[in-house]
KOLZADO-46602 format. One record per residue (C-alpha): residue number from 1; residue in three letters; x, z, y. Coordinates in steps of 0.1 Angstrom, whole numbers, plus 2048, in hexadecimal, padded with zeros to 3 digits. Last residue first. Layout:
N
@pos->NUM; code->ALA; x->X; z->Z; y->Y;
...
% end
This chain:
359
@pos->359; code->PRO; x->350; z->39C; y->8F8;
@pos->358; code->GLN; x->367; z->399; y->91B;
@pos->357; code->ILE; x->359; z->382; y->93B;
@pos->356; code->PHE; x->36F; z->37E; y->954;
@pos->355; code->ALA; x->370; z->37D; y->97F;
@pos->354; code->LEU; x->348; z->37F; y->984;
@pos->353; code->GLY; x->33F; z->393; y->99D;
@pos->352; code->VAL; x->329; z->3B2; y->9A1;
@pos->351; code->SER; x->30B; z->3A9; y->9BC;
@pos->350; code->LYS; x->309; z->382; y->9B6;
@pos->349; code->ILE; x->307; z->38A; y->98D;
@pos->348; code->ARG; x->2EE; z->3A2; y->993;
@pos->347; code->GLU; x->2D7; z->384; y->9A4;
@pos->346; code->MET; x->2DE; z->36F; y->98B;
@pos->345; code->GLN; x->2D3; z->385; y->974;
@pos->344; code->GLN; x->2B3; z->38C; y->986;
@pos->343; code->ALA; x->2A8; z->365; y->98B;
@pos->342; code->SER; x->2B0; z->365; y->961;
@pos->341; code->LEU; x->2D1; z->354; y->956;
@pos->340; code->PRO; x->2D6; z->342; y->932;
@pos->339; code->ALA; x->2F5; z->347; y->92A;
@pos->338; code->TRP; x->301; z->322; y->91A;
@pos->337; code->SER; x->301; z->314; y->8F4;
@pos->336; code->ARG; x->2DD; z->30A; y->8F9;
@pos->335; code->MET; x->2EB; z->2EF; y->90D;
@pos->334; code->ASN; x->2D9; z->2D2; y->900;
@pos->333; code->ARG; x->2B6; z->2D4; y->8FE;
@pos->332; code->ARG; x->2B3; z->2EF; y->920;
@pos->331; code->LEU; x->2C6; z->2DF; y->937;
@pos->330; code->TRP; x->2B2; z->2BE; y->92C;
@pos->329; code->THR; x->28F; z->2D0; y->931;
@pos->328; code->ALA; x->29F; z->2DD; y->952;
@pos->327; code->GLN; x->2A7; z->2BC; y->95F;
@pos->326; code->ARG; x->286; z->2AE; y->957;
@pos->325; code->LYS; x->276; z->2C7; y->968;
@pos->324; code->ALA; x->28C; z->2C5; y->984;
@pos->323; code->TYR; x->284; z->29D; y->987;
@pos->322; code->GLN; x->263; z->2A5; y->985;
@pos->321; code->ARG; x->263; z->2BB; y->9A7;
@pos->320; code->THR; x->27C; z->2A9; y->9B7;
@pos->319; code->GLN; x->262; z->285; y->9B5;
@pos->318; code->THR; x->247; z->29B; y->9C1;
@pos->317; code->LYS; x->25B; z->2A6; y->9DF;
@pos->316; code->ALA; x->265; z->283; y->9E8;
@pos->315; code->ALA; x->244; z->279; y->9E4;
@pos->314; code->ALA; x->235; z->293; y->9F9;
@pos->313; code->ALA; x->24C; z->28A; y->A11;
@pos->312; code->ALA; x->249; z->264; y->A14;
@pos->311; code->THR; x->222; z->273; y->A17;
@pos->310; code->GLU; x->22B; z->28A; y->A39;
@pos->309; code->LEU; x->240; z->26F; y->A46;
@pos->308; code->GLN; x->227; z->250; y->A45;
@pos->307; code->LEU; x->237; z->234; y->A2C;
@pos->306; code->VAL; x->23B; z->211; y->A30;
@pos->305; code->GLY; x->24F; z->215; y->A56;
@pos->304; code->ARG; x->270; z->20A; y->A44;
@pos->303; code->VAL; x->27B; z->22B; y->A51;
@pos->302; code->HIS; x->260; z->23A; y->A3C;
@pos->301; code->GLU; x->266; z->222; y->A1C;
@pos->300; code->ALA; x->289; z->232; y->A1D;
@pos->299; code->LEU; x->27D; z->255; y->A1C;
@pos->298; code->PRO; x->26D; z->24D; y->9FF;
@pos->297; code->ALA; x->287; z->23F; y->9EE;
@pos->296; code->VAL; x->2A0; z->253; y->9FA;
@pos->295; code->GLY; x->292; z->276; y->9EE;
@pos->294; code->LEU; x->2A5; z->27C; y->9CF;
@pos->293; code->ALA; x->2C2; z->266; y->9CD;
@pos->292; code->ARG; x->2BB; z->244; y->9BC;
@pos->291; code->MET; x->2CE; z->231; y->9DD;
@pos->290; code->ILE; x->2EE; z->244; y->9D6;
@pos->289; code->PRO; x->2EE; z->233; y->9B1;
@pos->288; code->LEU; x->2F2; z->210; y->9BD;
@pos->287; code->GLU; x->2D7; z->1F9; y->9B0;
@pos->286; code->ASP; x->2C5; z->1F9; y->9CF;
@pos->285; code->SER; x->2E5; z->1EC; y->9E0;
@pos->284; code->PHE; x->2F3; z->1F5; y->9FB;
@pos->283; code->GLY; x->2EE; z->1ED; y->A1E;
@pos->282; code->CYS; x->2FD; z->20A; y->A31;
@pos->281; code->ASP; x->2E5; z->204; y->A49;
@pos->280; code->LEU; x->2CD; z->216; y->A2F;
@pos->279; code->LEU; x->2E2; z->236; y->A2F;
@pos->278; code->ARG; x->2E0; z->239; y->A56;
@pos->277; code->ARG; x->2BD; z->23B; y->A50;
@pos->276; code->VAL; x->2C2; z->252; y->A34;
@pos->275; code->GLU; x->2D3; z->269; y->A47;
@pos->274; code->GLU; x->2BE; z->264; y->A67;
@pos->273; code->ILE; x->29D; z->26D; y->A4F;
@pos->272; code->ALA; x->2AF; z->28A; y->A41;
@pos->271; code->GLY; x->2BA; z->29B; y->A63;
@pos->270; code->GLU; x->2B9; z->2BE; y->A5E;
@pos->269; code->ALA; x->291; z->2C6; y->A5F;
@pos->268; code->LEU; x->28D; z->2AE; y->A47;
@pos->267; code->MET; x->2A7; z->2BE; y->A2F;
@pos->266; code->ALA; x->293; z->2DF; y->A36;
@pos->265; code->ASP; x->270; z->2D2; y->A2C;
@pos->264; code->PHE; x->282; z->2C5; y->A0D;
@pos->263; code->ARG; x->28D; z->2EB; y->A05;
@pos->262; code->ALA; x->270; z->2F5; y->A0F;
@pos->261; code->ASP; x->25D; z->2DF; y->9F1;
@pos->260; code->ILE; x->273; z->2E7; y->9D7;
@pos->259; code->ARG; x->277; z->308; y->9DB;
@pos->258; code->PRO; x->24F; z->305; y->9D9;
@pos->257; code->GLY; x->254; z->2F4; y->9BB;
@pos->256; code->VAL; x->26E; z->308; y->9A8;
@pos->255; code->ALA; x->25D; z->32F; y->9AC;
@pos->254; code->GLU; x->242; z->325; y->990;
@pos->253; code->ARG; x->25F; z->315; y->978;
@pos->252; code->ASP; x->272; z->336; y->979;
@pos->251; code->PRO; x->292; z->32D; y->97A;
@pos->250; code->LEU; x->2A9; z->322; y->961;
@pos->249; code->VAL; x->2CE; z->324; y->969;
@pos->248; code->LEU; x->2EB; z->322; y->94D;
@pos->247; code->LEU; x->30B; z->332; y->94D;
@pos->246; code->ARG; x->329; z->327; y->93C;
@pos->245; code->VAL; x->348; z->33B; y->93C;
@pos->244; code->THR; x->364; z->320; y->933;
@pos->243; code->ALA; x->384; z->321; y->920;
@pos->242; code->GLN; x->376; z->323; y->8FA;
@pos->241; code->GLU; x->360; z->2FF; y->90A;
@pos->240; code->ALA; x->387; z->2F0; y->90B;
@pos->239; code->LEU; x->384; z->2DD; y->92D;
@pos->238; code->ALA; x->38D; z->2B7; y->933;
@pos->237; code->PRO; x->37B; z->2AE; y->90E;
@pos->236; code->GLN; x->38A; z->292; y->8FD;
@pos->235; code->GLY; x->36C; z->279; y->8F3;
@pos->234; code->PRO; x->35E; z->275; y->8CE;
@pos->233; code->GLU; x->354; z->251; y->8C5;
@pos->232; code->ARG; x->32C; z->24C; y->8C2;
@pos->231; code->GLN; x->329; z->23B; y->8E6;
@pos->230; code->TRP; x->33F; z->221; y->8D8;
@pos->229; code->ALA; x->329; z->219; y->8BE;
@pos->228; code->ALA; x->308; z->21F; y->8DA;
@pos->227; code->LEU; x->31A; z->207; y->8F3;
@pos->226; code->SER; x->319; z->1EB; y->8D4;
@pos->225; code->ARG; x->33A; z->1D5; y->8CB;
@pos->224; code->GLY; x->348; z->1B3; y->8D3;
@pos->223; code->THR; x->358; z->1C4; y->8ED;
@pos->222; code->SER; x->352; z->1B4; y->90B;
@pos->221; code->GLU; x->32D; z->1A4; y->900;
@pos->220; code->LEU; x->327; z->1C3; y->8F5;
@pos->219; code->VAL; x->331; z->1DB; y->90F;
@pos->218; code->GLU; x->326; z->1BF; y->92E;
@pos->217; code->LEU; x->301; z->1C2; y->91B;
@pos->216; code->ALA; x->302; z->1ED; y->918;
@pos->215; code->ARG; x->30C; z->1EC; y->93E;
@pos->214; code->VAL; x->2F4; z->1D6; y->948;
@pos->213; code->ILE; x->2D8; z->1E4; y->934;
@pos->212; code->ARG; x->2E4; z->208; y->948;
@pos->211; code->GLN; x->2DF; z->1FA; y->96C;
@pos->210; code->PRO; x->2C1; z->1E9; y->965;
@pos->209; code->ASP; x->2AD; z->203; y->95C;
@pos->208; code->THR; x->28B; z->1F9; y->957;
@pos->207; code->PRO; x->28A; z->1F1; y->936;
@pos->206; code->MET; x->295; z->219; y->92D;
@pos->205; code->LEU; x->2B2; z->217; y->919;
@pos->204; code->ARG; x->2B7; z->226; y->8F2;
@pos->203; code->ALA; x->2A7; z->20C; y->8E2;
@pos->202; code->ALA; x->2BB; z->1F0; y->8F5;
@pos->201; code->MET; x->2DA; z->200; y->8E2;
@pos->200; code->GLU; x->2CF; z->1FE; y->8C1;
@pos->199; code->PRO; x->2BB; z->1DF; y->8C5;
@pos->198; code->ASP; x->2E0; z->1C9; y->8D1;
@pos->197; code->ARG; x->2DC; z->1A9; y->8D3;
@pos->196; code->SER; x->2B4; z->1A1; y->8D4;
@pos->195; code->SER; x->2AF; z->1C1; y->8E8;
@pos->194; code->LEU; x->2C8; z->1BB; y->900;
@pos->193; code->VAL; x->2B7; z->198; y->90A;
@pos->192; code->ALA; x->296; z->1AC; y->906;
@pos->191; code->HIS; x->2A4; z->1C8; y->91D;
@pos->190; code->LEU; x->2B4; z->1AE; y->936;
@pos->189; code->GLU; x->290; z->1A1; y->939;
@pos->188; code->THR; x->281; z->1C3; y->944;
@pos->187; code->ALA; x->29D; z->1C7; y->962;
@pos->186; code->PRO; x->28E; z->1A8; y->970;
@pos->185; code->ARG; x->2A7; z->18C; y->974;
@pos->184; code->GLN; x->2B8; z->181; y->993;
@pos->183; code->ALA; x->2D5; z->19E; y->99E;
@pos->182; code->ALA; x->2D0; z->1A9; y->97A;
@pos->181; code->GLN; x->2DF; z->188; y->972;
@pos->180; code->ALA; x->2FB; z->18A; y->98C;
@pos->179; code->ARG; x->302; z->1A8; y->97D;
@pos->178; code->TRP; x->307; z->19C; y->95B;
@pos->177; code->TYR; x->31D; z->17F; y->967;
@pos->176; code->ALA; x->332; z->199; y->977;
@pos->175; code->ARG; x->339; z->1B0; y->960;
@pos->174; code->VAL; x->341; z->192; y->947;
@pos->173; code->GLU; x->35B; z->184; y->961;
@pos->172; code->PRO; x->368; z->1AA; y->962;
@pos->171; code->ASP; x->36C; z->1B4; y->93F;
@pos->170; code->ALA; x->358; z->1D2; y->93A;
@pos->169; code->ALA; x->372; z->1F4; y->93A;
@pos->168; code->PRO; x->376; z->200; y->917;
@pos->167; code->VAL; x->35C; z->21F; y->907;
@pos->166; code->PRO; x->370; z->23A; y->902;
@pos->165; code->SER; x->356; z->252; y->8FA;
@pos->164; code->LEU; x->357; z->26D; y->913;
@pos->163; code->GLY; x->363; z->291; y->910;
@pos->162; code->GLU; x->350; z->2AB; y->901;
@pos->161; code->LEU; x->354; z->2C8; y->91A;
@pos->160; code->LEU; x->35D; z->2B8; y->93C;
@pos->159; code->ALA; x->34A; z->29A; y->932;
@pos->158; code->LYS; x->32D; z->2AC; y->925;
@pos->157; code->PHE; x->32E; z->2BE; y->943;
@pos->156; code->TYR; x->327; z->2A2; y->95C;
@pos->155; code->LEU; x->30D; z->292; y->943;
@pos->154; code->GLY; x->2FD; z->2B0; y->94E;
@pos->153; code->THR; x->2F7; z->2A8; y->970;
@pos->152; code->GLY; x->2E9; z->2CA; y->97E;
@pos->151; code->GLY; x->309; z->2DB; y->98F;
@pos->150; code->VAL; x->323; z->2FA; y->991;
@pos->149; code->ILE; x->347; z->2F8; y->988;
@pos->148; code->ILE; x->359; z->317; y->996;
@pos->147; code->PRO; x->37E; z->315; y->98E;
@pos->146; code->VAL; x->38F; z->335; y->993;
@pos->145; code->LYS; x->3AC; z->335; y->9AB;
@pos->144; code->GLY; x->3CF; z->33B; y->9A7;
@pos->143; code->GLN; x->3DA; z->31E; y->9BB;
@pos->142; code->LYS; x->3E3; z->309; y->99E;
@pos->141; code->ARG; x->3C4; z->314; y->98E;
@pos->140; code->ALA; x->3B0; z->301; y->9A7;
@pos->139; code->GLU; x->3C9; z->2E5; y->9A3;
@pos->138; code->ALA; x->3C4; z->2DF; y->980;
@pos->137; code->VAL; x->39D; z->2E2; y->983;
@pos->136; code->ALA; x->39C; z->2CA; y->99E;
@pos->135; code->HIS; x->3AE; z->2B3; y->989;
@pos->134; code->ALA; x->394; z->2B6; y->96E;
@pos->133; code->ALA; x->376; z->2B2; y->97F;
@pos->132; code->ASP; x->38D; z->291; y->990;
@pos->131; code->VAL; x->392; z->286; y->968;
@pos->130; code->ALA; x->36D; z->28F; y->95D;
@pos->129; code->TYR; x->35C; z->282; y->97D;
@pos->128; code->ARG; x->36A; z->25F; y->979;
@pos->127; code->GLY; x->35E; z->259; y->952;
@pos->126; code->ALA; x->33B; z->269; y->960;
@pos->125; code->SER; x->339; z->24C; y->976;
@pos->124; code->TYR; x->337; z->246; y->99F;
@pos->123; code->ALA; x->324; z->224; y->9A8;
@pos->122; code->GLU; x->337; z->21A; y->9C6;
@pos->121; code->ALA; x->329; z->20F; y->9E8;
@pos->120; code->GLY; x->320; z->234; y->9EE;
@pos->119; code->SER; x->342; z->23F; y->9F3;
@pos->118; code->VAL; x->352; z->25B; y->9E4;
@pos->117; code->PHE; x->35E; z->278; y->9F2;
@pos->116; code->GLY; x->33F; z->28A; y->9F8;
@pos->115; code->TYR; x->346; z->2AD; y->9E5;
@pos->114; code->LEU; x->35F; z->2AA; y->9C8;
@pos->113; code->ALA; x->36D; z->2CF; y->9D6;
@pos->112; code->HIS; x->362; z->2EA; y->9E3;
@pos->111; code->PRO; x->376; z->30C; y->9F7;
@pos->110; code->ALA; x->360; z->328; y->9FF;
@pos->109; code->ARG; x->353; z->33A; y->A19;
@pos->108; code->GLU; x->359; z->320; y->A36;
@pos->107; code->LEU; x->34C; z->309; y->A20;
@pos->106; code->ASP; x->328; z->318; y->A1B;
@pos->105; code->ALA; x->325; z->319; y->A3D;
@pos->104; code->ALA; x->32E; z->2F5; y->A48;
@pos->103; code->SER; x->313; z->2EC; y->A2E;
@pos->102; code->PRO; x->314; z->2E8; y->A03;
@pos->101; code->ARG; x->305; z->2C7; y->9FA;
@pos->100; code->ALA; x->2DF; z->2C4; y->9FB;
@pos->99; code->THR; x->2DD; z->2A3; y->9EC;
@pos->98; code->LEU; x->2C7; z->299; y->A06;
@pos->97; code->ILE; x->2D8; z->2AA; y->A22;
@pos->96; code->ALA; x->2FE; z->2A0; y->A1C;
@pos->95; code->LEU; x->2F9; z->277; y->A0D;
@pos->94; code->GLU; x->310; z->260; y->A16;
@pos->93; code->ARG; x->331; z->26F; y->A0D;
@pos->92; code->TYR; x->327; z->26C; y->9E4;
@pos->91; code->VAL; x->32E; z->285; y->9D0;
@pos->90; code->GLN; x->30F; z->29D; y->9D3;
@pos->89; code->MET; x->2FE; z->280; y->9C3;
@pos->88; code->SER; x->30C; z->287; y->99E;
@pos->87; code->ASP; x->30B; z->2AD; y->99E;
@pos->86; code->ALA; x->329; z->2BD; y->991;
@pos->85; code->ASN; x->338; z->2CB; y->9B1;
@pos->84; code->ILE; x->35B; z->2E3; y->9B0;
@pos->83; code->VAL; x->354; z->305; y->9C1;
@pos->82; code->VAL; x->376; z->314; y->9C5;
@pos->81; code->GLY; x->37A; z->338; y->9B4;
@pos->80; code->GLY; x->386; z->357; y->9C7;
@pos->79; code->GLU; x->373; z->36E; y->9B0;
@pos->78; code->ARG; x->35C; z->381; y->9CD;
@pos->77; code->GLU; x->359; z->35C; y->9E2;
@pos->76; code->ALA; x->354; z->346; y->9C2;
@pos->75; code->LEU; x->33D; z->359; y->9B4;
@pos->74; code->ALA; x->324; z->35D; y->9D1;
@pos->73; code->LEU; x->32C; z->335; y->9D9;
@pos->72; code->ALA; x->322; z->32C; y->9B2;
@pos->71; code->LEU; x->304; z->344; y->9B2;
@pos->70; code->ALA; x->2FC; z->32E; y->9D3;
@pos->69; code->SER; x->301; z->30D; y->9C6;
@pos->68; code->LYS; x->2ED; z->31D; y->9A4;
@pos->67; code->GLY; x->2C8; z->325; y->9B7;
@pos->66; code->SER; x->2B4; z->30C; y->9A5;
@pos->65; code->ALA; x->2A8; z->2F5; y->9BF;
@pos->64; code->THR; x->2B5; z->2D8; y->9A3;
@pos->63; code->PRO; x->2BD; z->2E4; y->981;
@pos->62; code->GLY; x->2D6; z->2F7; y->975;
@pos->61; code->ALA; x->2F9; z->2F6; y->969;
@pos->60; code->ILE; x->318; z->310; y->974;
@pos->59; code->LEU; x->332; z->30C; y->963;
@pos->58; code->ILE; x->353; z->327; y->968;
@pos->57; code->ALA; x->376; z->31C; y->95E;
@pos->56; code->ARG; x->38C; z->331; y->947;
@pos->55; code->ALA; x->3B0; z->330; y->944;
@pos->54; code->ASP; x->3BD; z->340; y->964;
@pos->53; code->ALA; x->3AA; z->367; y->954;
@pos->52; code->THR; x->3BE; z->366; y->935;
@pos->51; code->ARG; x->3A9; z->374; y->916;
@pos->50; code->SER; x->399; z->34F; y->90C;
@pos->49; code->MET; x->371; z->357; y->90F;
@pos->48; code->ARG; x->35A; z->353; y->8F6;
@pos->47; code->GLY; x->33B; z->358; y->907;
@pos->46; code->THR; x->31C; z->36E; y->917;
@pos->45; code->VAL; x->30A; z->377; y->935;
@pos->44; code->GLY; x->2E4; z->375; y->928;
@pos->43; code->PRO; x->2E3; z->397; y->919;
@pos->42; code->ASP; x->2E4; z->3A6; y->93C;
@pos->41; code->THR; x->2E0; z->3CB; y->931;
@pos->40; code->ALA; x->303; z->3C7; y->924;
@pos->39; code->LEU; x->30E; z->3C1; y->943;
@pos->38; code->ASP; x->325; z->3DF; y->945;
@pos->37; code->ILE; x->33F; z->3DA; y->964;
@pos->36; code->HIS; x->362; z->3E1; y->963;
@pos->35; code->SER; x->374; z->3F4; y->97D;
@pos->34; code->ALA; x->389; z->3E1; y->998;
@pos->33; code->SER; x->3A2; z->3C3; y->992;
@pos->32; code->PRO; x->3C0; z->3C4; y->9A9;
@pos->31; code->PRO; x->3B6; z->3B2; y->9D2;
@pos->30; code->ARG; x->3BE; z->38E; y->9D0;
@pos->29; code->GLU; x->3D0; z->384; y->9F2;
@pos->28; code->ARG; x->3BC; z->378; y->A09;
@pos->27; code->ALA; x->3B5; z->34F; y->A15;
@pos->26; code->VAL; x->3B5; z->338; y->A2D;
@pos->25; code->SER; x->3AF; z->316; y->A1E;
@pos->24; code->SER; x->3B2; z->2F0; y->A26;
@pos->23; code->THR; x->3A2; z->2D8; y->A0E;
@pos->22; code->HIS; x->3A9; z->2B3; y->A12;
@pos->21; code->HIS; x->3C6; z->2A6; y->9FB;
@pos->20; code->ASP; x->3CF; z->2C9; y->9E7;
@pos->19; code->LEU; x->3AE; z->2D6; y->9E0;
@pos->18; code->PHE; x->3A0; z->2B1; y->9D4;
@pos->17; code->GLU; x->383; z->29C; y->9E4;
@pos->16; code->GLY; x->37E; z->2B5; y->A02;
@pos->15; code->SER; x->368; z->2D3; y->A11;
@pos->14; code->ASN; x->37C; z->2EA; y->A29;
@pos->13; code->ALA; x->386; z->30D; y->A22;
@pos->12; code->ALA; x->37E; z->332; y->A28;
@pos->11; code->GLN; x->387; z->350; y->A12;
@pos->10; code->ASN; x->378; z->375; y->A05;
@pos->9; code->HIS; x->383; z->388; y->9E5;
@pos->8; code->ALA; x->378; z->39F; y->9D2;
@pos->7; code->PHE; x->37D; z->3A6; y->9AD;
@pos->6; code->LYS; x->364; z->3B3; y->992;
@pos->5; code->GLU; x->36D; z->3B4; y->96C;
@pos->4; code->ILE; x->352; z->3A8; y->959;
@pos->3; code->GLN; x->34B; z->3BE; y->938;
@pos->2; code->ILE; x->336; z->3B3; y->919;
@pos->1; code->MET; x->32B; z->3CB; y->8FE;
% end
């Protein structure tokens, strides 16, 4: 039988990079625990947990437009938590609307961390995320709050729970050379070069993915060793899996499409076109991750006068639907130990709270 101990908690805060650097919060003291609520009828809520509430973090993964952020926010309000981002695009400062970053109203309901704190001029990595997220978790615990990590970037969760392989940094001169090559030569040609030198790594990469191809060439030339070989070495996890509650939001496929469409229409109403116009004015390279955010490419074509808005919006919705499908497939395949949640179970958790789970 599984029991969840309920706490009530309200607080208001502003968003920032880390809780102690940019976040001011006004919090009420948490009241003592109330009665236990039996969730034995909810078999999806399971997990091996440590015995101290302050030792565990709540991890919520799910595809885009699945309702995972709303669940995290409800839990943060109820349990006295901090919502910590695990979405690779929501880290970027220049994209608030198209990445569905928490609204001002959301920030008033609970403190948030790792949202909008990185310049789009940077290629933020999973390695940096693991360090930043570990810091955010430590700050949350120091303040007596529950870390609630939510997002759809599977590699970020992998970095937290399994660690990343210790791949050395590329030699700066080597990096500069291959990035210059990428600016002059098509990705397929660079992929052919990689295939001749490192067939194992080349077989893992799409010939149309210049960023990863260049990374593989940089590592090979800098270290004399294939990136594939480096990736086989184990990493150091930032969070112990047994000290976490791991929840996987998997909505009905039929419900996701209309939700994506409605959300994108709302983004347009909120100013997504102007956001993309400002992004283009920044002059970022098309190779940077921020320029590959969902919706950016079709709306950029609209801003440039290439596409009508209706066509651009349809393309963005289709792109997002396809991405959500790929996300869900990846999450199902790689997060089999996580507790899957139905829409009904999500609503029940919102209503009863989740301070900690006891087997």
